[in-house]
Structures are given as structure tokens and as C-alpha cells.
C-alpha positions as CSV (number, residue, x, y, z in Angstrom):
1,M,30.7,-42.9,0.9
2,D,31.5,-40.0,-1.1
3,K,29.4,-41.3,-4.0
4,Y,26.0,-40.7,-1.7
5,K,26.7,-37.3,-1.6
6,F,24.8,-36.5,-4.5
7,L,21.5,-38.1,-3.1
8,S,21.1,-34.7,-1.3
9,R,20.2,-33.0,-4.9
10,L,17.5,-35.7,-5.1
11,P,14.6,-33.2,-3.7
12,E,15.5,-30.2,-5.8
13,A,15.6,-32.3,-9.1
14,L,12.8,-34.7,-8.8
15,L,9.9,-32.1,-7.2
16,P,9.7,-30.0,-10.4
17,W,10.0,-32.2,-12.5
18,Y,7.1,-34.5,-10.8
19,K,4.8,-31.6,-10.9
20,V,5.1,-31.3,-14.8
21,S,5.6,-34.9,-15.8
22,R,3.6,-37.3,-13.1
23,R,0.8,-39.4,-14.9
24,D,-2.4,-38.4,-14.1
25,L,-3.8,-41.6,-11.8
26,P,-7.0,-42.0,-10.0
27,W,-5.0,-42.6,-6.5
28,R,-3.3,-39.0,-6.6
29,Q,-6.6,-37.0,-6.7
30,D,-6.4,-36.6,-3.1
31,R,-4.2,-37.4,0.2
32,D,-6.6,-39.8,2.1
33,P,-4.8,-42.8,3.9
34,Y,-7.8,-44.9,2.9
35,H,-7.3,-44.3,-0.6
36,I,-3.5,-44.3,-0.8
37,W,-3.8,-47.7,1.3
38,V,-6.2,-49.3,-1.2
39,S,-4.3,-48.2,-4.0
40,E,-1.0,-49.4,-2.7
41,I,-2.1,-52.5,-2.0
42,M,-3.7,-52.9,-5.1
43,L,-0.3,-52.1,-6.8
44,Q,1.8,-54.6,-5.4
45,Q,2.9,-57.1,-8.1
46,T,0.2,-55.6,-10.8
47,R,0.4,-53.1,-13.1
48,V,-0.8,-49.6,-12.7
49,E,-2.9,-49.7,-15.9
50,A,-4.5,-52.9,-14.7
51,V,-5.2,-51.2,-11.2
52,K,-7.0,-48.3,-12.4
53,G,-10.5,-49.9,-13.2
54,Y,-10.3,-51.8,-9.4
55,Y,-9.3,-49.0,-7.7
56,T,-12.4,-47.0,-8.7
57,R,-14.6,-49.9,-8.5
58,F,-13.5,-50.9,-5.3
59,L,-13.7,-47.8,-3.8
60,T,-17.5,-46.8,-5.5
61,A,-18.3,-50.3,-3.4
62,L,-16.7,-49.4,-0.4
63,P,-16.1,-45.9,-0.2
64,S,-14.8,-46.3,3.6
65,I,-12.7,-47.9,6.1
66,A,-16.1,-49.2,7.7
67,A,-17.6,-50.2,4.5
68,L,-14.5,-52.2,4.0
69,A,-14.7,-54.2,7.7
70,E,-18.4,-55.0,7.4
71,C,-18.5,-56.4,3.6
72,D,-19.4,-59.9,2.8
73,G,-16.3,-62.2,2.0
74,E,-17.9,-63.1,-1.5
75,Q,-18.4,-59.5,-2.7
76,L,-15.2,-58.9,-1.5
77,H,-13.4,-61.5,-3.5
78,K,-15.7,-60.5,-6.6
79,L,-14.2,-56.8,-6.2
80,W,-10.7,-58.3,-6.6
81,E,-11.4,-61.1,-8.7
82,G,-8.5,-61.0,-11.4
83,L,-5.9,-59.1,-9.3
84,G,-4.8,-62.4,-7.8
85,Y,-2.7,-62.6,-4.6
86,Y,-6.1,-62.7,-2.6
87,S,-4.4,-62.8,0.4
88,R,-3.7,-58.8,0.0
89,V,-7.2,-58.2,-0.1
90,R,-7.9,-60.6,3.1
91,N,-5.5,-58.5,5.1
92,L,-7.0,-55.4,3.9
93,Q,-10.2,-56.3,5.5
94,K,-8.6,-57.5,8.6
95,A,-6.7,-54.2,9.0
96,A,-9.7,-52.2,8.1
97,R,-11.6,-54.4,11.3
98,Q,-8.4,-53.8,13.3
99,I,-8.8,-49.6,12.6
100,M,-12.5,-49.8,13.4
101,E,-12.0,-51.6,16.9
102,H,-8.6,-50.0,18.2
103,Y,-8.8,-46.4,16.6
104,N,-12.7,-46.1,16.3
105,G,-12.5,-46.2,12.6
106,V,-9.6,-43.4,11.7
107,F,-6.8,-44.7,9.9
108,P,-4.0,-44.1,12.4
109,R,-1.5,-41.4,12.2
110,E,1.5,-43.0,13.6
111,Y,4.2,-45.0,11.6
112,K,4.6,-47.8,14.4
113,D,0.8,-48.1,14.2
114,V,0.2,-48.1,10.4
115,L,3.3,-50.7,10.0
116,S,1.6,-52.9,12.7
117,L,-1.6,-53.4,10.9
118,P,-1.9,-56.8,8.8
119,G,-0.7,-56.8,5.2
120,I,1.4,-53.3,5.7
121,G,4.9,-53.6,5.2
122,E,7.7,-50.8,5.6
123,Y,7.2,-49.7,1.9
124,T,3.1,-49.3,2.1
125,A,3.7,-47.8,5.8
126,G,6.4,-45.1,4.3
127,A,4.0,-44.6,1.3
128,I,0.8,-43.7,3.4
129,C,2.5,-41.6,6.1
130,S,4.9,-39.9,3.8
131,I,1.8,-38.9,1.1
132,A,-0.9,-38.6,3.8
133,F,0.3,-37.4,6.8
134,G,3.4,-35.4,5.5
135,M,6.2,-38.0,7.3
136,P,9.8,-38.3,6.1
137,T,9.3,-41.9,5.7
138,P,10.7,-43.6,2.6
139,A,8.7,-46.2,0.8
140,V,11.7,-48.3,-0.7
141,D,10.3,-50.7,-3.3
142,G,12.1,-52.3,-6.5
143,N,11.5,-49.1,-8.3
144,V,13.1,-46.9,-5.7
145,L,16.1,-49.5,-5.4
146,R,16.8,-49.1,-9.0
147,V,17.0,-45.6,-9.3
148,I,19.2,-45.2,-6.2
149,A,21.7,-48.1,-7.6
150,R,22.0,-46.2,-10.9
151,L,22.6,-43.1,-9.4
152,T,25.3,-44.2,-7.1
153,D,26.7,-46.7,-9.5
154,D,26.1,-49.2,-7.3
155,T,26.9,-52.9,-8.1
156,T,25.5,-54.5,-4.5
157,P,22.8,-56.6,-5.5
158,I,19.2,-54.8,-4.7
159,D,17.5,-57.7,-3.0
160,Q,19.7,-57.8,-0.1
161,P,17.9,-56.8,2.9
162,A,20.9,-54.7,4.0
163,Y,21.1,-52.5,0.9
164,K,17.2,-51.7,1.5
165,K,18.0,-50.8,4.7
166,Q,20.9,-48.6,3.6
167,V,18.8,-46.7,1.0
168,Q,15.8,-46.7,3.4
169,S,18.4,-44.4,6.1
170,L,19.9,-42.5,3.1
171,L,16.8,-41.1,1.9
172,G,15.5,-40.6,5.2
173,E,18.3,-38.1,6.1
174,I,17.4,-35.9,2.4
175,Y,13.5,-35.7,2.8
176,P,12.0,-31.9,2.2
177,S,8.9,-30.5,3.5
178,D,6.9,-31.9,0.6
179,T,7.6,-35.7,1.8
180,G,4.2,-36.8,-0.5
181,D,5.3,-35.2,-3.6
182,F,9.0,-36.6,-3.1
183,T,7.5,-40.0,-2.2
184,Q,5.6,-40.2,-5.4
185,A,8.6,-38.6,-7.3
186,L,10.9,-41.5,-6.6
187,M,8.0,-44.0,-7.7
188,E,7.4,-42.1,-10.7
189,L,10.8,-41.8,-11.9
190,G,11.4,-45.6,-11.2
191,A,8.4,-46.6,-13.1
192,T,8.7,-44.5,-16.2
193,V,12.1,-42.8,-16.9
194,C,14.2,-45.5,-15.1
195,G,11.8,-48.1,-15.2
196,P,12.3,-52.1,-15.2
197,N,13.0,-54.1,-18.2
198,R,14.5,-51.7,-20.5
199,A,17.0,-49.3,-21.0
200,P,17.0,-46.5,-18.9
201,D,15.7,-42.8,-20.8
202,C,18.7,-40.8,-19.4
203,E,18.7,-37.9,-21.7
204,N,15.3,-37.4,-20.0
205,C,15.9,-37.8,-16.6
206,P,16.1,-35.2,-14.4
207,C,18.9,-36.6,-12.2
208,K,21.3,-37.2,-15.1
209,D,23.7,-33.9,-14.2
210,F,24.6,-36.2,-11.1
211,C,24.0,-39.6,-11.8
212,L,27.2,-41.6,-11.9
213,G,25.6,-44.5,-14.0
214,Y,24.9,-42.0,-16.6
215,Q,28.4,-40.7,-16.4
216,N,29.9,-43.9,-16.2
217,K,27.9,-45.5,-18.9
218,T,26.7,-48.2,-16.5
219,A,23.0,-47.1,-15.9
220,G,21.7,-50.0,-18.3
221,E,23.7,-52.2,-16.6
222,L,22.1,-51.8,-13.3
223,P,20.7,-52.5,-10.8
224,I,22.1,-56.0,-10.2
225,K,20.0,-59.0,-8.4
226,L,20.9,-62.0,-6.9
227,P,20.2,-65.1,-9.1
228,K,16.4,-66.1,-9.1
229,R,15.5,-69.5,-8.1
230,G,13.9,-72.2,-10.4
231,R,9.9,-72.3,-10.3
232,N,8.4,-75.4,-9.1
233,V,6.2,-76.7,-11.4
234,Q,2.9,-78.6,-10.9
235,E,0.8,-80.5,-13.0
236,Q,-3.1,-80.1,-12.7
237,T,-6.4,-81.5,-14.2
238,V,-9.0,-79.1,-13.9
239,F,-12.4,-80.4,-14.7
240,V,-15.5,-77.8,-16.2
241,L,-18.0,-80.2,-15.4
242,S,-21.9,-78.8,-16.7
243,C,-25.5,-80.1,-16.2
244,D,-28.6,-78.7,-17.6
245,G,-27.0,-74.8,-17.9
246,K,-25.4,-75.4,-14.4
247,Y,-21.5,-75.8,-13.4
248,A,-19.6,-77.6,-10.5
249,I,-18.0,-75.3,-8.3
250,E,-16.1,-76.1,-5.0
251,K,-14.2,-74.1,-2.3
252,R,-10.5,-74.5,-1.8
253,P,-9.5,-75.6,1.6
254,D,-8.8,-72.5,4.3
255,H,-5.0,-72.5,4.3
256,G,-2.3,-72.7,1.5
257,L,-2.3,-71.3,-1.7
258,L,-5.5,-69.4,-3.2
259,A,-7.0,-70.3,0.4
260,G,-10.8,-70.4,0.7
261,L,-11.4,-69.1,-2.9
262,W,-13.8,-71.0,-5.6
263,Q,-12.5,-73.1,-7.7
264,F,-13.2,-76.0,-10.8
265,P,-12.7,-79.7,-9.2
266,N,-9.0,-80.7,-10.0
267,V,-6.5,-83.2,-9.4
268,P,-2.6,-82.5,-8.8
269,R,-1.6,-84.5,-12.1
270,K,-2.5,-84.6,-15.6
271,M,-4.5,-87.2,-16.8
272,P,-5.6,-89.1,-20.0
273,L,-9.4,-88.8,-21.2
274,Q,-10.3,-92.2,-19.9
275,G,-8.8,-91.4,-16.7
276,A,-10.4,-88.1,-16.6
277,L,-13.8,-89.9,-17.2
278,E,-12.5,-92.6,-14.1
279,Q,-12.2,-89.5,-12.0
280,V,-15.6,-88.2,-12.6
281,E,-17.1,-91.2,-11.2
282,R,-15.2,-90.7,-8.6
283,F,-16.5,-87.7,-7.9
284,G,-20.1,-89.3,-7.7
285,L,-21.0,-88.2,-10.8
286,K,-21.9,-89.9,-14.3
287,P,-20.1,-88.4,-17.2
288,K,-22.0,-88.1,-20.6
289,E,-20.0,-86.7,-23.2
290,I,-16.4,-84.7,-23.2
291,L,-16.8,-81.5,-25.1
292,I,-13.3,-80.1,-25.0
293,Q,-10.0,-80.2,-23.7
294,V,-7.5,-77.2,-23.4
295,E,-4.0,-76.6,-22.0
296,R,-3.1,-73.7,-20.0
297,K,-0.5,-72.4,-17.7
298,H,-0.5,-69.8,-14.7
299,I,2.6,-68.6,-12.7
300,F,2.6,-67.9,-9.1
301,T,5.6,-66.2,-7.4
302,H,7.7,-69.3,-7.6
303,I,4.8,-72.0,-9.0
304,E,4.0,-72.7,-12.1
305,W,0.9,-74.7,-13.2
306,D,0.9,-76.9,-16.0
307,M,-2.9,-77.1,-16.3
308,C,-5.2,-79.4,-18.9
309,G,-8.6,-78.2,-18.8
310,V,-11.1,-81.2,-19.5
311,Y,-14.9,-80.1,-20.2
312,I,-17.7,-82.5,-19.6
313,E,-21.2,-82.9,-19.6
314,V,-22.3,-85.1,-16.5
315,A,-26.0,-86.7,-16.0
316,E,-27.3,-85.1,-13.5
317,C,-26.2,-82.3,-10.8
318,G,-24.9,-84.3,-7.8
319,G,-21.3,-84.8,-5.8
320,D,-20.2,-82.4,-3.2
321,F,-20.3,-79.3,-5.3
322,R,-22.1,-76.3,-5.6
323,W,-23.9,-76.3,-9.0
324,L,-24.4,-72.7,-10.3
325,S,-25.7,-70.9,-13.9
326,A,-23.0,-69.1,-15.8
327,E,-24.8,-65.8,-14.7
328,E,-24.5,-66.9,-11.0
329,I,-20.7,-67.3,-11.7
330,N,-20.5,-64.3,-13.3
331,V,-22.2,-62.2,-10.9
332,Q,-21.3,-63.6,-7.6
333,I,-18.6,-66.0,-7.7
334,A,-14.9,-64.8,-7.7
335,L,-12.9,-67.1,-9.5
336,P,-8.8,-67.0,-9.0
337,T,-7.3,-66.4,-12.7
338,A,-5.8,-69.9,-12.6
339,F,-9.1,-71.3,-13.1
340,R,-11.0,-68.3,-14.7
341,L,-8.5,-69.2,-17.7
342,F,-10.7,-72.1,-18.3
343,W,-14.0,-70.3,-17.8
344,E,-13.2,-67.5,-20.3
345,E,-12.3,-70.1,-22.6
346,L,-16.1,-71.2,-22.6
347,E,-17.7,-68.3,-22.4
348,N,-15.8,-67.3,-25.4
349,G,-16.7,-70.3,-27.3
350,K,-20.2,-69.5,-26.7
351,K,-19.8,-66.1,-28.8
């Protein structure tokens, strides 16, 4: 365990560096637990630059836990539109309602209570409690695991649960009194100087004097991960059906992928044009004209949709669909990115 003794030097190296090098991000302007919570949920599997605008818009519309708890589902999905992984925002609202019911609308201050909220795991609970409440609760994600693997020149696969537990324990022992800045400094180092998918910028790292990966010239080869399993590729034919300036949409089932969200009608296979016209008739509609056909792909975590979009004008609004104008779709409806790809094609074609 000798190689881990160097971790005790992390606070003295990271805290001064963080004060002068940290990025100016909107969720770093205060220590409000609601703000930190929203930002951490948004940042899951989403780039920082993409989150900035969403974060500001979301808090402008829903400035408090009470406002989030009371928000209409359609508005909530619209505020999240484009961020993907919509279960995140549904859990966000479930947790807000739980806070209103069990904690009188005040964000809980105990780690176990934070961890019990829907959609909050150990990382998010650690971030909230350390940044908002000054608790020595490590927030260990992929960025932090990468940093520790390089600092200790450790070839253990970082996606093994036991390794994450070990890192949480090691960090918990060295937390300084400024817990919030230390948590964010570790995040910052792992997102910038020691970032993913590129060579580490070791010469500008505040930890290079005690980094074993730097000393042994192995930092660029770390971390090690277990082999990824292949994605399940699924074919889809997506129907963008129009009639008198309105478009057909429907809701997905309440369970499963993109549960309860709006979509364009679709079938789980690719169809030739004649087959697509026959499918429109099975929808109970009369096709008039095929307008365009486009191919798109969308990747979920373990699933890839290989999609063909068919734009068809029909004789009248009917079938088991909701028919809305372009303005209504743009203002009221949250389309998941997989289907928004086809809507943007249509919108761009009008310009």
C-alpha cells in the first residue's frame, strides 16, 4: 500500500491550483444544494459546455425544489429536451416531491438521507454533501478514478466496483477542512489537465512531483478498463407524417427506453418505400406523397438505432395520433434526440 501514501499530498497540491485554475461555471457561484444537485444530474453523461445553457434555463423556470415538485410533466420534459436520458429528470422530480413530503421542502443534510433520494447515487450524494454541507464525502466518478490510477500507477481496471470502493475509502481519509473545493478540484483535474481521451498534460499538473504515472512514464497508458461489450444495433423506420401544416406524434409506452416521451410513429425494422406506404395505410391514413427519405443513427448507452426517416404527406389528420403544428411541437413538445434528428431535418429544409 506504500504507493497510496502519496495521496495525502493531494490537498496541499490541488487546493491552491484550483483557486487560480478553475473554470468559471454557473453552478460554482454558490453552495446551494438544490443548484449543485441539478448541475450534477445534468452533467451525468453530458458535456460541460452542453449543460451550461440548460442549467440556467432550468433554474430560471424552476428556481426552487417546490417549483420542481409542482412542475407539469410536459414542461419538465421540454426543459430537458436535448439532454437525453430522460429518466434523470423524472427522478429529479420524484426526489423533489419526496423532499417536499418528508423534509418540509428543505434539502436533507444527512448523507444517508441524500443517498436515499431517487436518482442519487454515491457520486452525486458525495458531491452535494461535500460541496454544500462541508462533509468529507468523496465524489468518485470516472474522472477521479482516472486521476488516482495515474497518480498511483495502478493497472487495476477502474470500472471494477471494488476499485471504486477502495478509492472512496482512500480519499475519505485525506479530506481537508475545505471539502467543497477539494471535491471540485479533483473533478477539475480529471476533466482538464488529466482529462479523458487525450494525453495527460503532465507538465502543467500540480501533482507531477508525486505522481507515479508521471515518474514511471505510464500516465498516458492509464487507466485500464475492462473490455466493452458490443452495442445492440436495432433498425427503425420513422414516419414524419404531415397534413395541412400539422404533424403526427404519439407517446411511447410508460415503461422501457424513452418511457412516456413523445415520438414520431415508427416501426422496429427498415422498410422499402412501398412497405412504408402500406404501413401508413395500416395506421388508418391515406398517403398522398412521399416527400423525402433520410438515414440517421442514434446511439444510446448499449443500443444503437439505425434509422430510416420517411416524410409522407397524408390526405387527412387521423389515426391514433395527436396532430400538432410546427410551432406547437417547438414550444410544447419534448422530442427525444433520436426523433428530433428528423424534425431538425424538416426545419432546416424550410430555411
